PASEBA-1860 file (N, C-alpha, C; in nm, 3 decimals):
! residues 176
1> MKRLFTPL> 28.461/-1.608/15.983/28.548/-1.528/16.065/28.690/-1.555/16.019 ~ 28.762/-1.456/15.982/28.896/-1.470/15.932/28.995/-1.423/16.037 ~ 29.099/-1.500/16.061/29.200/-1.466/16.160/29.307/-1.380/16.095 ~ 29.354/-1.279/16.166/29.458/-1.191/16.115/29.595/-1.257/16.121 ~ 29.616/-1.342/16.218/29.741/-1.414/16.233/29.713/-1.540/16.310 ~ 29.810/-1.633/16.308/29.793/-1.757/16.381/29.884/-1.755/16.502 ~ 29.829/-1.748/16.624/29.911/-1.753/16.745/29.976/-1.889/16.760 ~ 30.063/-1.901/16.855/30.131/-2.025/16.886/30.032/-2.139/16.902
9> ALVGLLAC> 30.056/-2.248/16.834/29.968/-2.365/16.846/30.002/-2.443/16.972 ~ 29.901/-2.486/17.043/29.923/-2.568/17.161/29.956/-2.709/17.117 ~ 30.043/-2.775/17.193/30.087/-2.907/17.156/30.028/-3.010/17.252 ~ 29.968/-3.115/17.197/29.922/-3.227/17.278/29.790/-3.204/17.347 ~ 29.736/-3.310/17.395/29.613/-3.305/17.474/29.654/-3.303/17.619 ~ 29.602/-3.208/17.695/29.647/-3.189/17.832/29.541/-3.237/17.930 ~ 29.586/-3.287/18.043/29.496/-3.342/18.144/29.409/-3.235/18.205 ~ 29.293/-3.277/18.251/29.198/-3.186/18.315/29.213/-3.195/18.465
17> SSDKDSAA> 29.173/-3.094/18.535/29.176/-3.088/18.680/29.083/-3.192/18.741 ~ 29.105/-3.224/18.867/29.017/-3.319/18.934/28.891/-3.252/18.989 ~ 28.881/-3.121/18.976/28.762/-3.046/19.019/28.640/-3.108/18.952 ~ 28.538/-3.146/19.031/28.422/-3.216/18.974/28.349/-3.134/18.868 ~ 28.350/-3.000/18.879/28.284/-2.917/18.779/28.362/-2.909/18.649 ~ 28.491/-2.937/18.654/28.572/-2.924/18.534/28.625/-3.058/18.484 ~ 28.586/-3.168/18.546/28.631/-3.300/18.504/28.577/-3.331/18.364 ~ 28.664/-3.381/18.279/28.625/-3.412/18.141/28.541/-3.539/18.136
25> PQNALMSN> 28.437/-3.541/18.052/28.360/-3.664/18.035/28.447/-3.773/17.971 ~ 28.410/-3.899/17.989/28.489/-4.010/17.936/28.500/-4.007/17.785 ~ 28.402/-3.950/17.716/28.407/-3.947/17.570/28.472/-3.820/17.515 ~ 28.542/-3.745/17.600/28.606/-3.620/17.555/28.710/-3.647/17.448 ~ 28.706/-3.567/17.344/28.807/-3.571/17.239/28.929/-3.491/17.282 ~ 28.905/-3.387/17.359/29.010/-3.299/17.409/28.959/-3.228/17.532 ~ 29.048/-3.209/17.630/29.014/-3.132/17.749/29.140/-3.060/17.793 ~ 29.127/-2.933/17.834/29.244/-2.856/17.870/29.210/-2.759/17.983
33> DFESIVGW> 29.290/-2.764/18.090/29.273/-2.669/18.199/29.389/-2.571/18.208 ~ 29.481/-2.578/18.115/29.594/-2.486/18.097/29.701/-2.497/18.203 ~ 29.692/-2.593/18.294/29.793/-2.608/18.398/29.923/-2.665/18.342 ~ 29.914/-2.757/18.247/30.032/-2.827/18.197/30.106/-2.753/18.086 ~ 30.057/-2.641/18.044/30.122/-2.566/17.936/30.249/-2.497/17.983 ~ 30.249/-2.450/18.107/30.361/-2.374/18.160/30.489/-2.456/18.146 ~ 30.588/-2.396/18.084/30.714/-2.463/18.061/30.724/-2.533/17.927 ~ 30.610/-2.566/17.866/30.609/-2.633/17.736/30.594/-2.535/17.622
41> APENKSLT> 30.532/-2.423/17.649/30.509/-2.323/17.546/30.585/-2.196/17.584 ~ 30.630/-2.121/17.484/30.694/-1.993/17.516/30.598/-1.903/17.594 ~ 30.654/-1.812/17.670/30.571/-1.719/17.747/30.474/-1.648/17.654 ~ 30.350/-1.635/17.699/30.246/-1.573/17.619/30.153/-1.495/17.711 ~ 30.120/-1.371/17.672/30.036/-1.285/17.756/29.897/-1.342/17.782 ~ 29.848/-1.430/17.696/29.712/-1.482/17.715/29.703/-1.589/17.824 ~ 29.813/-1.653/17.860/29.814/-1.751/17.967/29.836/-1.675/18.098 ~ 29.737/-1.678/18.187/29.741/-1.592/18.304/29.706/-1.665/18.433
49> TERAHSGR> 29.753/-1.610/18.543/29.715/-1.659/18.676/29.622/-1.559/18.746 ~ 29.576/-1.457/18.673/29.486/-1.357/18.733/29.357/-1.419/18.786 ~ 29.302/-1.513/18.711/29.178/-1.581/18.748/29.187/-1.723/18.693 ~ 29.123/-1.816/18.760/29.115/-1.953/18.709/28.990/-2.020/18.766 ~ 28.926/-2.100/18.684/28.812/-2.179/18.732/28.863/-2.298/18.811 ~ 28.965/-2.363/18.761/29.031/-2.473/18.833/29.181/-2.449/18.824 ~ 29.255/-2.496/18.919/29.399/-2.478/18.917/29.439/-2.332/18.930 ~ 29.547/-2.294/18.862/29.599/-2.158/18.871/29.589/-2.080/18.740
57> YSLKVDKD> 29.575/-2.148/18.625/29.586/-2.083/18.495/29.456/-2.081/18.416 ~ 29.442/-1.979/18.335/29.333/-1.968/18.237/29.387/-1.889/18.119 ~ 29.305/-1.875/18.016/29.339/-1.789/17.902/29.264/-1.658/17.914 ~ 29.330/-1.549/17.873/29.271/-1.416/17.884/29.297/-1.338/17.756 ~ 29.196/-1.261/17.713/29.216/-1.160/17.608/29.171/-1.027/17.666 ~ 29.233/-0.921/17.618/29.200/-0.785/17.663/29.247/-0.687/17.557 ~ 29.248/-0.558/17.588/29.283/-0.456/17.490/29.425/-0.474/17.436 ~ 29.512/-0.544/17.508/29.649/-0.567/17.464/29.671/-0.704/17.399
65> TEFSLTYD> 29.573/-0.792/17.408/29.586/-0.928/17.355/29.460/-0.962/17.276 ~ 29.470/-0.961/17.145/29.355/-0.985/17.057/29.315/-1.132/17.054 ~ 29.416/-1.223/17.048/29.392/-1.367/17.039/29.472/-1.439/17.147 ~ 29.414/-1.546/17.200/29.484/-1.629/17.298/29.572/-1.730/17.227 ~ 29.639/-1.812/17.307/29.702/-1.931/17.252/29.598/-2.009/17.174 ~ 29.640/-2.085/17.076/29.548/-2.157/16.988/29.573/-2.307/16.995 ~ 29.465/-2.383/17.010/29.471/-2.529/16.998/29.455/-2.559/16.849 ~ 29.547/-2.635/16.791/29.548/-2.662/16.648/29.572/-2.811/16.626
73> VLLGKLSA> 29.476/-2.879/16.564/29.486/-3.024/16.547/29.424/-3.065/16.413 ~ 29.480/-3.169/16.352/29.415/-3.230/16.236/29.292/-3.304/16.285 ~ 29.181/-3.293/16.213/29.059/-3.364/16.255/29.084/-3.514/16.266 ~ 29.166/-3.568/16.175/29.196/-3.711/16.178/29.276/-3.754/16.300 ~ 29.348/-3.664/16.361/29.422/-3.694/16.484/29.333/-3.680/16.607 ~ 29.226/-3.603/16.594/29.133/-3.582/16.704/29.045/-3.704/16.726 ~ 29.008/-3.771/16.616/28.920/-3.887/16.625/28.950/-3.984/16.512 ~ 28.948/-4.113/16.546/28.972/-4.216/16.444/28.855/-4.227/16.346
81> KRLRGVKL> 28.736/-4.185/16.388/28.621/-4.190/16.298/28.580/-4.048/16.258 ~ 28.514/-4.039/16.146/28.467/-3.910/16.096/28.365/-3.851/16.194 ~ 28.388/-3.726/16.232/28.300/-3.660/16.327/28.189/-3.584/16.255 ~ 28.067/-3.596/16.307/27.955/-3.516/16.257/27.969/-3.372/16.306 ~ 28.031/-3.358/16.422/28.052/-3.228/16.483/28.098/-3.247/16.627 ~ 28.105/-3.137/16.700/28.150/-3.142/16.839/28.064/-3.052/16.927 ~ 28.065/-3.083/17.055/28.010/-2.993/17.155/28.130/-2.924/17.217 ~ 28.136/-2.792/17.207/28.242/-2.711/17.264/28.191/-2.657/17.396
89> EAWAYLPN> 28.262/-2.686/17.505/28.223/-2.638/17.638/28.343/-2.574/17.705 ~ 28.317/-2.475/17.788/28.423/-2.409/17.864/28.360/-2.333/17.979 ~ 28.443/-2.285/18.068/28.402/-2.196/18.175/28.453/-2.057/18.140 ~ 28.364/-1.958/18.143/28.397/-1.821/18.105/28.380/-1.728/18.225 ~ 28.464/-1.626/18.229/28.457/-1.524/18.334/28.461/-1.388/18.266 ~ 28.357/-1.310/18.286/28.351/-1.173/18.234/28.331/-1.079/18.352 ~ 28.412/-0.974/18.363/28.395/-0.881/18.475/28.271/-0.793/18.462 ~ 28.226/-0.772/18.337/28.107/-0.690/18.313/28.057/-0.715/18.171
97> AGGDAKLG> 27.954/-0.644/18.132/27.894/-0.665/18.000/27.987/-0.625/17.885 ~ 28.096/-0.556/17.913/28.189/-0.516/17.807/28.285/-0.624/17.764 ~ 28.275/-0.743/17.824/28.368/-0.852/17.793/28.315/-0.950/17.691 ~ 28.248/-0.903/17.590/28.183/-0.990/17.491/28.281/-1.046/17.390 ~ 28.376/-1.125/17.437/28.471/-1.191/17.349/28.407/-1.316/17.290 ~ 28.483/-1.388/17.207/28.430/-1.508/17.142/28.529/-1.623/17.158 ~ 28.477/-1.739/17.197/28.555/-1.862/17.194/28.534/-1.920/17.056 ~ 28.634/-1.907/16.972/28.620/-1.944/16.831/28.664/-2.085/16.800
105> LVINAPNS> 28.597/-2.145/16.703/28.636/-2.273/16.647/28.634/-2.257/16.496 ~ 28.750/-2.281/16.434/28.766/-2.265/16.290/28.817/-2.396/16.233 ~ 28.765/-2.435/16.118/28.820/-2.549/16.044/28.869/-2.496/15.910 ~ 28.995/-2.526/15.880/29.055/-2.486/15.753/29.065/-2.607/15.661 ~ 29.053/-2.581/15.531/29.068/-2.686/15.430/29.209/-2.745/15.441 ~ 29.226/-2.871/15.399/29.358/-2.933/15.405/29.464/-2.850/15.332 ~ 29.580/-2.837/15.393/29.694/-2.766/15.335/29.660/-2.627/15.286 ~ 29.574/-2.557/15.360/29.528/-2.425/15.317/29.485/-2.345/15.439
113> EQTILGEG> 29.483/-2.214/15.425/29.427/-2.127/15.528/29.281/-2.092/15.494 ~ 29.225/-2.155/15.389/29.085/-2.130/15.352/28.993/-2.185/15.460 ~ 28.913/-2.098/15.517/28.820/-2.137/15.623/28.697/-2.204/15.563 ~ 28.669/-2.328/15.609/28.548/-2.397/15.564/28.441/-2.395/15.674 ~ 28.480/-2.357/15.797/28.384/-2.341/15.906/28.441/-2.238/16.003 ~ 28.361/-2.141/16.039/28.396/-2.041/16.139/28.280/-2.027/16.235 ~ 28.291/-2.087/16.352/28.184/-2.090/16.452/28.242/-2.049/16.586 ~ 28.160/-2.052/16.687/28.210/-2.028/16.821/28.100/-1.986/16.915
121> IQLGEQVK> 28.143/-1.950/17.034/28.052/-1.909/17.140/28.072/-1.761/17.166 ~ 27.971/-1.680/17.139/27.973/-1.538/17.173/27.948/-1.532/17.323 ~ 28.052/-1.503/17.401/28.041/-1.514/17.546/27.932/-1.425/17.605 ~ 27.917/-1.304/17.554/27.817/-1.212/17.606/27.674/-1.262/17.590 ~ 27.650/-1.353/17.495/27.516/-1.408/17.475/27.483/-1.512/17.582 ~ 27.584/-1.581/17.634/27.558/-1.687/17.732/27.591/-1.647/17.876 ~ 27.684/-1.557/17.894/27.722/-1.516/18.029/27.637/-1.397/18.071 ~ 27.552/-1.419/18.171/27.465/-1.312/18.222/27.497/-1.278/18.367
129> KYNEWVKV> 27.584/-1.356/18.430/27.631/-1.329/18.566/27.776/-1.287/18.555 ~ 27.808/-1.171/18.609/27.942/-1.117/18.597/28.021/-1.138/18.725 ~ 28.153/-1.137/18.711/28.246/-1.159/18.822/28.230/-1.297/18.884 ~ 28.191/-1.395/18.803/28.190/-1.534/18.846/28.203/-1.623/18.723 ~ 28.248/-1.745/18.745/28.266/-1.839/18.635/28.130/-1.897/18.594 ~ 28.105/-1.898/18.463/27.979/-1.947/18.407/28.013/-2.050/18.297 ~ 27.945/-2.163/18.299/27.968/-2.264/18.195/27.898/-2.221/18.067 ~ 27.972/-2.229/17.955/27.917/-2.196/17.823/27.935/-2.317/17.733
137> SKDIVFPP> 27.847/-2.331/17.634/27.859/-2.445/17.543/27.787/-2.417/17.411 ~ 27.827/-2.492/17.311/27.761/-2.483/17.181/27.787/-2.612/17.104 ~ 27.683/-2.663/17.038/27.697/-2.775/16.946/27.734/-2.718/16.810 ~ 27.840/-2.774/16.752/27.889/-2.725/16.623/27.893/-2.841/16.525 ~ 27.813/-2.832/16.419/27.806/-2.936/16.316/27.909/-2.902/16.208 ~ 27.987/-3.002/16.170/28.092/-2.983/16.069/28.034/-2.990/15.928 ~ 28.091/-2.914/15.834/28.047/-2.924/15.695/28.095/-3.056/15.634 ~ 28.030/-3.102/15.527/28.068/-3.230/15.464/28.212/-3.231/15.414
145> NAEYMSHM> 28.269/-3.113/15.381/28.406/-3.111/15.328/28.513/-3.105/15.438 ~ 28.473/-3.117/15.565/28.571/-3.129/15.673/28.621/-3.273/15.673 ~ 28.750/-3.292/15.651/28.805/-3.426/15.636/28.926/-3.448/15.725 ~ 28.984/-3.566/15.716/29.096/-3.606/15.800/29.206/-3.500/15.807 ~ 29.244/-3.443/15.695/29.357/-3.348/15.688/29.315/-3.203/15.712 ~ 29.190/-3.178/15.745/29.146/-3.042/15.778/29.196/-3.006/15.917 ~ 29.240/-2.882/15.935/29.287/-2.834/16.065/29.174/-2.767/16.141 ~ 29.157/-2.806/16.267/29.062/-2.739/16.355/29.142/-2.656/16.454
153> KIFLWRAG> 29.099/-2.531/16.473/29.166/-2.440/16.567/29.062/-2.386/16.665 ~ 29.102/-2.380/16.792/29.017/-2.323/16.896/29.098/-2.215/16.967 ~ 29.036/-2.099/16.990/29.107/-1.985/17.048/29.006/-1.889/17.109 ~ 29.052/-1.809/17.200/28.972/-1.701/17.256/29.007/-1.575/17.178 ~ 28.906/-1.503/17.130/28.924/-1.384/17.047/28.856/-1.266/17.116 ~ 28.929/-1.157/17.129/28.874/-1.038/17.194/28.753/-0.986/17.118 ~ 28.756/-0.987/16.988/28.643/-0.950/16.902/28.583/-0.814/16.938 ~ 28.668/-0.720/16.973/28.620/-0.584/17.002/28.570/-0.562/17.143
161> ASAPAYID> 28.580/-0.663/17.229/28.534/-0.648/17.368/28.612/-0.535/17.437 ~ 28.545/-0.458/17.520/28.610/-0.347/17.589/28.664/-0.387/17.727 ~ 28.628/-0.505/17.775/28.675/-0.553/17.905/28.744/-0.688/17.884 ~ 28.829/-0.730/17.977/28.894/-0.860/17.965/28.793/-0.975/17.965 ~ 28.833/-1.086/17.909/28.753/-1.209/17.910/28.847/-1.325/17.938 ~ 28.798/-1.421/18.016/28.879/-1.536/18.057/28.804/-1.664/18.021 ~ 28.883/-1.768/17.986/28.829/-1.901/17.956/28.915/-2.003/18.030 ~ 28.851/-2.106/18.083/28.923/-2.215/18.149/28.846/-2.345/18.123
169> DITLTPLD> 28.914/-2.455/18.142/28.853/-2.589/18.137/28.771/-2.612/18.010 ~ 28.838/-2.604/17.897/28.774/-2.630/17.766/28.764/-2.780/17.743 ~ 28.649/-2.824/17.691/28.627/-2.964/17.658/28.555/-2.975/17.524 ~ 28.599/-3.072/17.444/28.532/-3.108/17.319/28.482/-3.251/17.331 ~ 28.355/-3.272/17.299/28.300/-3.406/17.293/28.232/-3.423/17.157 ~ 28.228/-3.547/17.106/28.166/-3.568/16.974/28.014/-3.553/16.981 ~ 27.957/-3.500/16.874/27.811/-3.499/16.862/27.768/-3.637/16.815 ~ 27.660/-3.687/16.872/27.610/-3.820/16.833/27.541/-3.812/16.699
END
């Protein structure tokens, strides 16, 4: 999956809500509920208060917003040890079957925009209940050439969906 442009990169690892359904596991590499972004990042249409699983904020894509804010980190900064892969989890909200967006995870080669891994969660495949928050997840195994200086990016992509799609409470945990 090739990105047309790179949206604003999110800075830092942000705290998760105290909501028991969205609390990050102790072994989380990253967890984000989008509450702490306000004021730290320039205004962006994808950060919304229209719906939220926890707190007030979530990420949204629709006909006017192709890509959400992007989490961008060096793999070596994410974990001190080499990762075999990650479990990507989030809460998704689709108003109807037309919201088949994708929560994407891309790894680029060091100092390059060359994609060495393009994976993600096709929301329409996992979300079968509409107008409510549904937990989605996928185990993603990294290729052998993913190294310390490789960039990992996570973003919500409209991917041709005809209805809005929302994501909240994203968590990454290492695969054993």
